[in-house]
VOBA-1610 file (N, C-alpha, C; in pm, whole numbers, padded with zeros to 5 digits, always signed):
BEGIN
Met+01054-04245+02991Met+01041-04370+03066Met+00962-04346+03194Pro+00877-04443+03234Pro+00799-04426+03357Pro+00890-04415+03478Gln+00852-04334+03574Gln+00928-04321+03697Gln+00873-04409+03808Ile+00759-04473+03784Ile+00699-04563+03881Ile+00694-04703+03821Leu+00733-04802+03899Leu+00723-04942+03859Leu+00631-05013+03957Val+00527-05078+03906Val+00436-05159+03987Val+00464-05305+03956Ala+00462-05390+04058Ala+00488-05532+04038Ala+00381-05616+04108Gly+00329-05715+04037Gly+00232-05805+04098Gly+00132-05859+03998Glu+00028-05921+04050Glu-00062-06001+03969Glu-00167-05920+03892Thr-00204-05978+03778Thr-00321-05934+03702Thr-00409-06057+03685Leu-00536-06047+03715Leu-00626-06162+03704Leu-00765-06115+03663Val-00859-06205+03666Val-00996-06172+03629Val-01086-06186+03751Asp-01159-06079+03783Asp-01259-06082+03889Asp-01392-06127+03832Phe-01459-06218+03900Phe-01597-06255+03865Phe-01689-06195+03970Leu-01774-06102+03926Leu-01862-06029+04016Leu-02003-06086+04009Pro-02061-06124+04123Pro-02194-06184+04123Pro-02304-06080+04107Gly-02417-06125+04059Gly-02535-06040+04056Gly-02595-06027+04194Asp-02714-05971+04203Asp-02778-05949+04333Asp-02813-06082+04400Gly-02806-06081+04532Gly-02842-06199+04610Gly-02745-06222+04722Ala-02791-06297+04823Ala-02707-06324+04939Ala-02632-06457+04929Thr-02682-06550+04847Thr-02619-06680+04831Thr-02618-06717+04682Leu-02544-06823+04649Leu-02538-06867+04510Leu-02675-06909+04458His-02761-06955+04547His-02896-06995+04504His-02974-06875+04452Asp-02942-06756+04503Asp-03016-06636+04465Asp-02958-06567+04342Ile-02833-06595+04312Ile-02762-06521+04206Ile-02785-06589+04072Glu-02821-06508+03974Glu-02848-06562+03841Glu-02726-06567+03751Gly-02623-06492+03784Gly-02505-06494+03698Gly-02393-06405+03750Phe-02279-06413+03682Phe-02161-06335+03716Phe-02116-06255+03594Ser-02052-06144+03619Ser-01987-06068+03513Ser-01838-06065+03539His-01759-06060+03435His-01614-06062+03452His-01556-05922+03432Arg-01453-05893+03511Arg-01385-05765+03504Arg-01235-05789+03524Pro-01150-05706+03465Pro-01006-05715+03492Pro-00979-05677+03636Gly-00881-05742+03698Gly-00852-05713+03838Gly-00712-05756+03879Gly-00697-05770+04010Gly-00566-05792+04070Gly-00522-05661+04130Ala-00489-05662+04260Ala-00460-05536+04328Ala-00348-05455+04261Pro-00232-05515+04228Pro-00128-05434+04162Pro-00173-05382+04025Ala-00249-05465+03951Ala-00299-05419+03821Ala-00393-05300+03839Asn-00478-05306+03940Asn-00567-05192+03967Asn-00486-05067+04000Val-00381-05083+04081Val-00297-04968+04115Val-00230-04912+03990Ala-00179-05001+03905Ala-00111-04956+03782Ala-00206-04876+03693Val-00327-04929+03673Val-00425-04859+03589Val-00472-04732+03658Gly-00489-04738+03791Gly-00527-04618+03865Gly-00426-04507+03845Leu-00297-04540+03851Leu-00192-04441+03829Leu-00198-04386+03687Ala-00221-04474+03590Ala-00230-04430+03451Ala-00345-04331+03433Arg-00460-04360+03491Arg-00575-04270+03477Arg-00553-04138+03550Leu-00470-04140+03651Leu-00439-04017+03723Leu-00325-03939+03657Gly-00278-03988+03544Gly-00180-03915+03466Gly-00038-03964+03477Asp-00015-04078+03544Asp+00121-04130+03564Asp+00130-04277+03523Pro+00122-04309+03392Pro+00131-04450+03352Pro+00262-04512+03398Pro+00255-04617+03480Pro+00378-04678+03532Pro+00426-04791+03443Ala+00551-04832+03462Ala+00592-04962+03413Ala+00523-05066+03501Phe+00492-05183+03444Phe+00418-05283+03519Phe+00476-05420+03491Trp+00537-05479+03596Trp+00589-05615+03585Trp+00479-05710+03630Thr+00424-05784+03535Thr+00317-05878+03566Thr+00326-05996+03472Arg+00249-06099+03501Arg+00248-06222+03421Arg+00106-06250+03374Leu+00090-06271+03244Leu-00040-06301+03186Leu-00036-06438+03119Ala-00141-06515+03141Ala-00149-06647+03078Ala-00169-06634+02928Asp-00125-06738+02857Asp-00144-06743+02713Asp-00278-06812+02684Asp-00386-06752+02735Asp-00520-06806+02714Asp-00613-06688+02681Pro-00740-06714+02649Pro-00829-06603+02613Pro-00844-06497+02722Phe-00844-06540+02849Phe-00850-06441+02957Phe-00723-06355+02957Gly-00608-06419+02930Gly-00485-06343+02922Gly-00487-06242+02809Asp-00546-06282+02695Asp-00561-06187+02583Asp-00647-06068+02625Tyr-00754-06099+02694Tyr-00845-05994+02743Tyr-00773-05897+02836Leu-00692-05952+02926Leu-00620-05867+03020Leu-00512-05786+02948Ser-00444-05846+02853Ser-00342-05775+02777Ser-00402-05658+02701Glu-00516-05682+02637Glu-00583-05574+02564Glu-00628-05464+02658Thr-00674-05502+02776Thr-00720-05402+02874Thr-00605-05314+02919Leu-00491-05375+02954Leu-00376-05297+03000Leu-00326-05206+02888Gly-00326-05257+02765Gly-00283-05175+02653Gly-00372-05055+02631Ser-00502-05074+02650Ser-00596-04964+02631Ser-00581-04857+02738Glu-00515-04890+02849Glu-00494-04795+02958Glu-00355-04731+02953Ser-00286-04747+02841Ser-00154-04687+02819Ser-00046-04745+02910Ile-00066-04868+02957Ile+00038-04935+03035Ile+00143-04990+02939Pro+00270-04954+02952Pro+00374-05008+02863Pro+00379-05160+02869Thr+00405-05222+02756Thr+00406-05369+02749Thr+00543-05428+02779Thr+00643-05345+02798Thr+00782-05392+02807Thr+00803-05497+02915Gln+00739-05479+03032Gln+00762-05568+03146Gln+00649-05669+03165Ile+00558-05679+03070Ile+00446-05773+03081Ile+00485-05905+03017Glu+00488-06012+03097Glu+00526-06144+03049Glu+00403-06224+03008Arg+00414-06300+02900Arg+00310-06395+02861Arg+00365-06536+02881Val+00294-06619+02954Val+00342-06753+02988Val+00233-06855+02962Asp+00273-06979+02940Asp+00178-07088+02916Asp+00098-07116+03042Gly-00031-07145+03025Gly-00115-07181+03139Gly-00246-07105+03139Asn-00314-07112+03252Asn-00446-07053+03265Asn-00446-06937+03364Thr-00528-06837+03335Thr-00542-06720+03420Thr-00610-06755+03551Thr-00562-06699+03661Thr-00628-06715+03790Thr-00756-06631+03792Leu-00863-06689+03846Leu-00992-06622+03856Leu-01023-06594+04002Ala-01066-06472+04032Ala-01104-06433+04168Ala-01254-06411+04172Val-01325-06499+04239Val-01470-06490+04248Val-01507-06411+04375Val-01577-06303+04355Val-01613-06213+04465Val-01739-06265+04534Ser-01744-06253+04665Ser-01862-06298+04740Ser-01984-06213+04703Pro-02104-06267+04721Pro-02226-06193+04687Pro-02234-06058+04758Pro-02290-05957+04693Pro-02294-05824+04753Pro-02374-05816+04882Glu-02465-05909+04902Glu-02546-05907+05024Glu-02490-05999+05133Ala-02372-06058+05107Ala-02309-06141+05209Ala-02255-06053+05321Asp-02217-06117+05433Asp-02173-06042+05551Asp-02047-05962+05527Asp-01955-06014+05445Asp-01833-05940+05416Asp-01792-05961+05271Arg-01705-05873+05222Arg-01659-05877+05084Arg-01531-05959+05079Arg-01538-06077+05021Arg-01422-06165+05017Arg-01402-06218+04875Phe-01281-06272+04852Phe-01247-06331+04724Phe-01215-06479+04744Arg-01253-06558+04645Arg-01209-06697+04638Arg-01132-06711+04508Phe-01010-06764+04516Phe-00925-06773+04399Phe-00933-06914+04339Tyr-00945-06921+04205Tyr-00957-07048+04135Tyr-00850-07057+04028Gly-00792-07176+04015Gly-00687-07198+03917Gly-00552-07202+03985Ala-00457-07275+03925Ala-00322-07283+03980Ala-00258-07145+03977Gly-00183-07114+04081Gly-00124-06981+04090Gly+00009-06967+04020Asp+00060-07074+03956Asp+00193-07067+03895Asp+00203-06956+03792Val+00101-06942+03708Val+00104-06841+03602Val+00097-06701+03661Thr-00001-06676+03744Thr-00031-06542+03791Thr+00063-06494+03900Phe+00102-06584+03990Phe+00182-06543+04106Phe+00327-06594+04103Gly+00361-06678+04006Gly+00492-06742+04005Gly+00602-06659+03941Phe+00621-06538+03986Phe+00726-06451+03933Phe+00863-06516+03954Glu+00953-06494+03859Glu+01085-06552+03867Glu+01190-06443+03890Ala+01279-06467+03985Ala+01380-06367+04019Ala+01466-06330+03899Ala+01489-06427+03810Ala+01571-06399+03691Ala+01505-06299+03597Ser+01374-06280+03613Ser+01301-06188+03525Ser+01277-06051+03587Ile+01332-06027+03705Ile+01316-05894+03767Ile+01365-05788+03670Pro+01284-05687+03642Pro+01323-05584+03543Pro+01427-05488+03599Thr+01548-05540+03618Thr+01654-05460+03678Thr+01683-05335+03596Gly+01680-05348+03463Gly+01707-05233+03377Gly+01608-05120+03398Ala+01481-05156+03424Ala+01379-05053+03444Ala+01402-04973+03571Leu+01472-05034+03669Leu+01496-04964+03795Leu+01587-04843+03777Ala+01666-04842+03670Ala+01757-04730+03647Ala+01682-04600+03623Ser+01558-04611+03570Ser+01479-04490+03542Ser+01360-04478+03636Thr+01363-04554+03746Thr+01249-04560+03837Thr+01282-04491+03969Ser+01189-04411+04016Ser+01207-04346+04146Ser+01118-04407+04253Trp+01013-04481+04211Trp+00918-04540+04306Trp+00882-04680+04258Val+00890-04778+04347Val+00850-04916+04317Val+00741-04957+04413His+00630-05009+04357His+00519-05055+04441His+00497-05203+04419Leu+00485-05279+04529Leu+00466-05424+04524Leu+00336-05463+04593Gly+00276-05570+04543Gly+00157-05627+04607Gly+00192-05753+04683Gly+00118-05778+04793Gly+00152-05887+04881Gly+00104-06025+04840Val+00008-06034+04748Val-00048-06165+04715Val+00056-06257+04650Ala+00149-06201+04574Ala+00250-06284+04509Ala+00337-06357+04610Leu+00339-06311+04734Leu+00420-06378+04836Leu+00364-06515+04872Thr+00242-06546+04832Thr+00184-06676+04862Thr+00242-06786+04773His+00316-06749+04670His+00379-06847+04581His+00528-06852+04609Pro+00589-06970+04614Pro+00733-06980+04648Pro+00822-06893+04560Arg+00802-06899+04428Arg+00885-06815+04340Arg+00849-06668+04355Gly+00721-06640+04376Gly+00678-06503+04395Gly+00740-06442+04519Arg+00750-06521+04626Arg+00813-06472+04749Arg+00957-06431+04724Glu+01032-06520+04664Glu+01172-06492+04638Glu+01188-06368+04550Ser+01104-06357+04448Ser+01117-06248+04352Ser+01081-06113+04413Met+00973-06108+04491Met+00931-05981+04547Met+01026-05933+04657Val+01078-06024+04737Val+01178-05985+04837Val+01302-05930+04768Glu+01344-05998+04661Glu+01462-05954+04588Glu+01437-05820+04519Leu+01320-05801+04460Leu+01289-05674+04394Leu+01289-05560+04495Ala+01227-05580+04610Ala+01224-05474+04712Ala+01366-05438+04757Thr+01451-05540+04771Thr+01588-05516+04815Thr+01667-05440+04709Arg+01656-05484+04583Arg+01729-05416+04476Arg+01681-05271+04459Ala+01550-05252+04466Ala+01496-05117+04450Ala+01546-05025+04560Gly+01547-05075+04684Gly+01597-04995+04794Gly+01744-04962+04778Asp+01824-05061+04733Asp+01967-05039+04713Asp+01993-04933+04607Arg+01901-04920+04511Arg+01917-04822+04404Arg+01858-04686+04440Gly+01807-04673+04562Gly+01756-04544+04606Gly+01612-04517+04570Cys+01540-04618+04522Cys+01398-04600+04491Cys+01316-04594+04620Thr+01209-04518+04619Thr+01109-04530+04725Thr+01033-04659+04701Val+01024-04744+04802Val+00956-04873+04789Val+00828-04869+04872Ser+00715-04898+04808Ser+00589-04909+04882Ser+00535-05051+04867Phe+00460-05094+04968Phe+00414-05233+04975Phe+00272-05238+05029Asp+00186-05307+04956Asp+00049-05332+05000Asp+00046-05471+05063Val+00027-05478+05195Val+00032-05607+05266Val-00066-05707+05204Asn-00191-05674+05191Asn-00292-05754+05119Asn-00278-05903+05147Tyr-00270-05940+05274Tyr-00248-06079+05312Tyr-00374-06160+05287Arg-00360-06270+05211Arg-00471-06357+05173Arg-00447-06498+05228Pro-00487-06527+05352Pro-00459-06659+05410Pro-00526-06772+05334Asp-00634-06744+05260Asp-00699-06850+05184Asp-00608-06908+05077Leu-00506-06832+05037Leu-00414-06880+04934Leu-00292-06951+04993Val-00286-06959+05124Val-00166-07011+05189Val-00195-07147+05254Ala-00122-07249+05211Ala-00132-07381+05275Ala-00070-07372+05414Asp-00120-07455+05504Asp-00073-07450+05643Asp+00078-07461+05653Glu+00136-07550+05573Glu+00281-07571+05582Glu+00361-07455+05523Glu+00294-07365+05451Glu+00361-07251+05390Glu+00344-07123+05470Thr+00261-07126+05574Thr+00227-07003+05646Thr+00351-06932+05700Glu+00439-07006+05765Glu+00556-06944+05826Glu+00644-06877+05720Ala+00662-06943+05606Ala+00746-06888+05499Ala+00685-06760+05442Val+00551-06761+05424Val+00484-06644+05370Val+00495-06526+05466Leu+00470-06551+05595Leu+00475-06443+05693Leu+00617-06390+05711Thr+00718-06478+05698Thr+00857-06434+05705Thr+00889-06342+05588Ala+00847-06381+05467Ala+00871-06297+05349Ala+00796-06166+05360Leu+00675-06170+05412Leu+00596-06048+05429Leu+00669-05950+05519Arg+00722-06001+05630Arg+00795-05914+05722Arg+00920-05857+05653Glu+00989-05939+05574Glu+01109-05893+05506Glu+01078-05779+05408Val+00965-05790+05337Val+00930-05684+05243Val+00889-05558+05319Val+00815-05574+05428Val+00780-05458+05511Val+00908-05388+05558Glu+01005-05464+05606Glu+01129-05406+05657Glu+01207-05335+05547Ala+01194-05382+05422Ala+01266-05322+05310Ala+01192-05204+05248Ser+01069-05179+05293Ser+00985-05076+05231Ser+00999-04941+05301Asp+00964-04838+05228Asp+00957-04703+05284Asp+00815-04667+05325Val+00717-04712+05246Val+00576-04683+05271Val+00499-04815+05267Val+00417-04839+05368Val+00338-04962+05375Val+00190-04927+05381Phe+00109-04998+05302Phe-00036-04985+05303Phe-00097-05112+05362Cys-00202-05097+05441Cys-00268-05215+05497Cys-00406-05176+05549Ser-00486-05279+05578Ser-00607-05260+05656Ser-00582-05320+05794Glu-00664-05281+05890Glu-00646-05334+06025Glu-00667-05485+06028Glu-00768-05534+05956Glu-00804-05675+05962Glu-00693-05765+05908Glu-00633-05726+05796Glu-00533-05814+05737Glu-00406-05820+05821Val-00368-05710+05885Val-00249-05713+05968Val-00273-05797+06094Ala-00395-05797+06144Ala-00426-05878+06262Ala-00397-06026+06237Glu-00405-06068+06110Glu-00381-06207+06076Glu-00234-06237+06049Thr-00149-06134+06045Thr-00009-06156+06013Thr+00082-06162+06135Gly+00036-06110+06248Gly+00121-06105+06366Gly+00217-05988+06368Leu+00209-05899+06269Leu+00298-05783+06266Leu+00264-05683+06375Ser+00139-05680+06417Ser+00096-05591+06525Ser-00034-05643+06582Ser-00055-05618+06709Ser-00182-05655+06773Ser-00266-05531+06802Arg-00216-05416+06757Arg-00288-05292+06784Arg-00370-05249+06662Trp-00450-05144+06681Trp-00536-05093+06576Trp-00506-04945+06555Gly-00553-04890+06446Gly-00543-04747+06422Gly-00400-04695+06422Ala-00379-04582+06488Ala-00248-04518+06489Ala-00142-04606+06556Gly-00182-04685+06655Gly-00088-04777+06719Gly-00035-04879+06621Leu-00123-04931+06535Leu-00081-05025+06431Leu+00017-04957+06336Ala-00014-04836+06294Ala+00075-04765+06202Ala+00212-04745+06264Arg+00216-04710+06393Arg+00344-04690+06460Arg+00422-04821+06472Asp+00352-04932+06496Asp+00419-05062+06503Asp+00484-05097+06370Leu+00415-05069+06260Leu+00471-05098+06128Leu+00592-05010+06100Cys+00584-04883+06138Cys+00699-04794+06120Cys+00821-04843+06199Ala+00797-04904+06313Ala+00907-04954+06395Ala+00984-05068+06327Leu+00919-05131+06226Leu+00984-05240+06154Leu+01077-05190+06044Gly+01068-05062+06009Gly+01157-05010+05905Gly+01099-04903+05815Pro+00973-04912+05774Pro+00916-04808+05687Pro+00913-04672+05756His+00929-04565+05676His+00917-04434+05738His+00771-04387+05744Thr+00681-04455+05667Thr+00540-04416+05666Thr+00454-04541+05659Ala+00350-04548+05739Ala+00253-04657+05734Ala+00114-04597+05719Val+00038-04650+05624Val-00095-04600+05593Val-00196-04711+05621Val-00295-04682+05702Val-00396-04780+05741Val-00531-04736+05683Thr-00588-04818+05596Thr-00719-04787+05541Thr-00827-04835+05637Leu-00934-04756+05649Leu-01040-04782+05747Leu-01177-04797+05682Gly-01180-04835+05556Gly-01308-04854+05487Gly-01384-04724+05475Ala-01512-04728+05513Ala-01597-04609+05504Ala-01553-04498+05598Asp-01466-04530+05695Asp-01418-04430+05790Asp-01291-04359+05744Gly-01250-04382+05620Gly-01136-04310+05566Gly-01005-04381+05585Ala-00902-04308+05628Ala-00769-04366+05644Ala-00687-04279+05736Leu-00581-04339+05789Leu-00487-04264+05872Leu-00345-04304+05833Ala-00250-04220+05870Ala-00110-04248+05840Ala-00023-04197+05953Ala+00088-04264+05973Ala+00189-04220+06070Ala+00324-04228+06002Ser+00413-04136+06036Ser+00545-04136+05976Ser+00651-04104+06082Thr+00773-04141+06051Thr+00886-04115+06140Thr+00963-03993+06091Ser+01065-03957+06163Ser+01147-03842+06124Ser+01225-03868+05996Asp+01233-03994+05954Asp+01303-04027+05829Asp+01218-03995+05706Ala+01089-03973+05722Ala+01002-03942+05608Ala+01032-03803+05554Pro+01016-03782+05423Pro+01039-03649+05366Pro+00953-03541+05431Trp+00835-03580+05482Trp+00744-03486+05545Trp+00758-03485+05697Gly+00859-03557+05749Gly+00887-03555+05891Gly+00797-03645+05972Glu+00818-03645+06104Glu+00738-03728+06194Glu+00601-03664+06215Thr+00497-03739+06184Thr+00362-03683+06198Thr+00260-03795+06200Thr+00139-03761+06238Thr+00024-03850+06227Thr-00088-03772+06158Ala-00151-03834+06061Ala-00257-03766+05986Ala-00376-03859+05973Arg-00494-03800+05962Arg-00615-03880+05942Arg-00713-03802+05855His-00781-03875+05768His-00889-03818+05689His-01007-03913+05698Asp-01124-03859+05732Asp-01240-03943+05760Asp-01314-03991+05636Gly-01263-03958+05518Gly-01328-04005+05397Gly-01445-03918+05357Phe-01519-03965+05256Phe-01632-03890+05202Phe-01757-03978+05201Thr-01871-03916+05223Thr-01997-03989+05223Thr-02051-03994+05081Val-02057-04115+05025Val-02108-04134+04889Val-02196-04258+04888Glu-02275-04271+04783Glu-02357-04391+04766Glu-02272-04498+04699Ser-02251-04608+04769Ser-02161-04713+04721Ser-02236-04821+04644Arg-02185-04855+04525Arg-02241-04965+04447Arg-02155-05091+04456Asp-02023-05073+04463Asp-01932-05188+04464Asp-01799-05144+04523Thr-01759-05207+04633Thr-01634-05168+04699Thr-01512-05245+04649Thr-01531-05334+04552Thr-01418-05409+04497Thr-01312-05312+04445Gly-01191-05327+04494Gly-01081-05245+04446Gly-01072-05106+04504Ala-01157-05075+04602Ala-01153-04940+04660Ala-01018-04912+04726Gly-00962-05012+04793Gly-00831-04994+04855Gly-00722-04970+04752Asp-00734-05034+04636Asp-00636-05014+04530Asp-00649-04874+04471Ala-00771-04825+04457Ala-00792-04688+04410Ala-00728-04590+04507Phe-00747-04615+04636Phe-00685-04532+04739Phe-00533-04532+04725Thr-00476-04651+04711Thr-00331-04664+04700Thr-00278-04587+04580Ala-00345-04602+04465Ala-00303-04529+04345Ala-00309-04379+04368Gly-00416-04333+04433Gly-00430-04191+04459Gly-00321-04137+04548Leu-00287-04211+04652Leu-00185-04162+04745Leu-00046-04163+04680Ile-00013-04271+04607Ile+00117-04276+04541Ile+00128-04164+04437Ala+00022-04143+04360Ala+00025-04038+04258Ala+00048-03901+04321Arg-00019-03876+04432Arg-00007-03746+04496Arg+00130-03727+04560Ile+00177-03828+04634Ile+00304-03814+04704Ile+00422-03817+04608Ser+00421-03908+04511Ser+00533-03917+04418Ser+00547-03789+04337Ala+00435-03729+04299Ala+00439-03602+04226Ala+00494-03492+04315Gly+00455-03492+04441Gly+00505-03391+04534Gly+00654-03404+04554Leu+00704-03529+04566Leu+00847-03549+04585Leu+00926-03507+04462Ala+00871-03536+04343Ala+00941-03501+04220Ala+00947-03350+04200Asp+00842-03279+04241Asp+00834-03135+04219Asp+00897-03052+04330Ala+00924-03117+04444Ala+00968-03041+04561Ala+01106-02981+04541Val+01120-02855+04572Val+01250-02790+04572Val+01317-02812+04707Asp+01239-02808+04811Asp+01286-02840+04945Asp+01170-02906+05018Leu+01193-02948+05140Leu+01092-03025+05211Leu+00964-02946+05233Asp+00973-02815+05245Asp+00852-02735+05268Asp+00757-02741+05150Asp+00810-02775+05031Asp+00726-02780+04911Asp+00668-02919+04887Thr+00708-03016+04966Thr+00661-03153+04945Thr+00516-03168+04986Thr+00441-03243+04904Thr+00302-03271+04938Thr+00295-03335+05076Asp+00207-03285+05165Asp+00200-03341+05300Asp+00099-03455+05304Leu+00100-03526+05415Leu+00015-03644+05428Leu-00133-03609+05433Asp-00169-03496+05493Asp-00310-03460+05500Asp-00369-03442+05360Asp-00297-03371+05276Asp-00340-03350+05139Asp-00346-03483+05062Ala-00244-03567+05081Ala-00238-03695+05010Ala-00352-03787+05052Leu-00384-03791+05182Leu-00495-03875+05228Leu-00628-03828+05171Ala-00649-03696+05163Ala-00772-03644+05107Ala-00784-03683+04960Phe-00676-03669+04886Phe-00678-03704+04743Phe-00703-03854+04725Ala-00637-03936+04806Ala-00653-04081+04796Ala-00795-04123+04833Asn-00851-04064+04939Asn-00988-04098+04977Asn-01088-04054+04871Ala-01063-03942+04806Ala-01151-03898+04697Ala-01145-03996+04581Thr-01026-04046+04550Thr-01011-04145+04443Thr-01091-04271+04476Ala-01081-04316+04601Ala-01155-04436+04644Ala-01306-04410+04644Ala-01347-04293+04691Ala-01490-04261+04697Ala-01554-04264+04559Leu-01484-04214+04459Leu-01537-04217+04323Leu-01542-04360+04269Ser-01443-04442+04308Ser-01437-04579+04255Ser-01553-04666+04302Val-01605-04643+04422Val-01710-04730+04476Val-01848-04695+04420Gln-01856-04589+04342Gln-01985-04550+04287Gln-02017-04620+04156Asp-01924-04705+04110Asp-01945-04783+03990Asp-01907-04928+04019Val-01933-05017+03925Val-01910-05161+03945Val-01776-05200+03885Gly-01700-05283+03957Gly-01572-05333+03909Gly-01457-05257+03969Gly-01350-05330+04006Gly-01236-05264+04066Gly-01163-05173+03969Met-01117-05230+03857Met-01039-05153+03761Met-01126-05061+03677Ser-01238-05111+03632Ser-01322-05032+03541Ser-01381-04908+03608Ala-01387-04906+03741Ala-01447-04793+03813Ala-01346-04687+03854Leu-01219-04708+03823Leu-01116-04613+03866Leu-01134-04478+03796Pro-01127-04368+03871Pro-01149-04235+03812Pro-01021-04177+03753Asp-01037-04073+03669Asp-00920-04001+03621Asp-00894-03879+03709Arg-00783-03811+03684Arg-00744-03698+03768Arg-00847-03586+03767Ala-00901-03557+03650Ala-00999-03448+03640Ala-01119-03475+03729Ala-01164-03602+03731Ala-01280-03636+03813Ala-01249-03622+03961Val-01129-03663+04002Val-01091-03652+04143Val-01081-03505+04183Glu-01018-03424+04101Glu-01002-03283+04135Glu-01137-03211+04139Ala-01228-03248+04047Ala-01362-03187+04048Ala-01438-03229+04173Phe-01424-03355+04213Phe-01490-03405+04333Phe-01440-03331+04457Leu-01309-03314+04468Leu-01252-03244+04582Leu-01296-03098+04586Lys-01307-03037+04470Lys-01353-02898+04466Lys-01497-02888+04514Thr-01579-02980+04468Thr-01720-02980+04510Thr-01732-03003+04658Glu-01655-03100+04711Glu-01660-03127+04855Glu-01611-03006+04935Gly-01511-02937+04882Gly-01457-02822+04952Gly-01552-02704+04955Glu-01647-02701+04861Glu-01742-02590+04856Glu-01866-02615+04941Arg-01877-02736+04995Arg-01995-02766+05078Arg-01982-02707+05217
//
């Protein structure tokens, strides 16, 4: 049975061709996506196929996503099929000022997780649970993810959470409820992933860099990881962390980037794979994988992912990451 459980959305990314505006773009290509789905597949390619609680529409896009997850050795046990249409995430043009997503379609199918369907039985064999933040934008998704994080923590699982705050999906009257749920999941988590920009929009911290990481740790997590794009990533932890109180930073790797879609998810998969393996293999704390090593591995995973097109399709396997790190270490 998988020892890692990932929970969250699976959807279809539409990637534009070259151009700065829609007038310049001749067409789009479709790819499987969704941050939690990318993390789940990333873990599978790194040698740790997780259980995956997700919802797929009973439409042709849902069939496509189901076949994709199956081809990546993701167990089907926790994958729900429901009536409705798949949510589509249209990526901004590559020459636009920033990389953003616009979501199309009702979110009931993709984000409307139900608390009654929480895979409680799977938690008995799970040591690590990872949740994505986009599901919090849906009323049922909020309730379900808060409850899952709470149950997982009560059962002694390590809980990690990707903030991934998407204000475009939040109606004005729902903002307070979403931000309240987001804070509750952060407080219930052991490890939190975020970027500086998305946290600035949540009110969880007004600081940047290591100060931001420390502010998140003060809310409850023992470790906070802040991704910095091309500048790598940093992490801070408290004395409650298995690796103790520390601050670590890795400046990333210089590579030629073709598509940054899903790079943060590749990073997340790399770090979870490295740390969870270290915790499972550790005889005592001195044998546990440290944050410096984990950040390097995660940044290598992300660096390889941006050299190809598509978030999920560009995710590397363990052999590729280890070969890349060896090459970088020999320079």
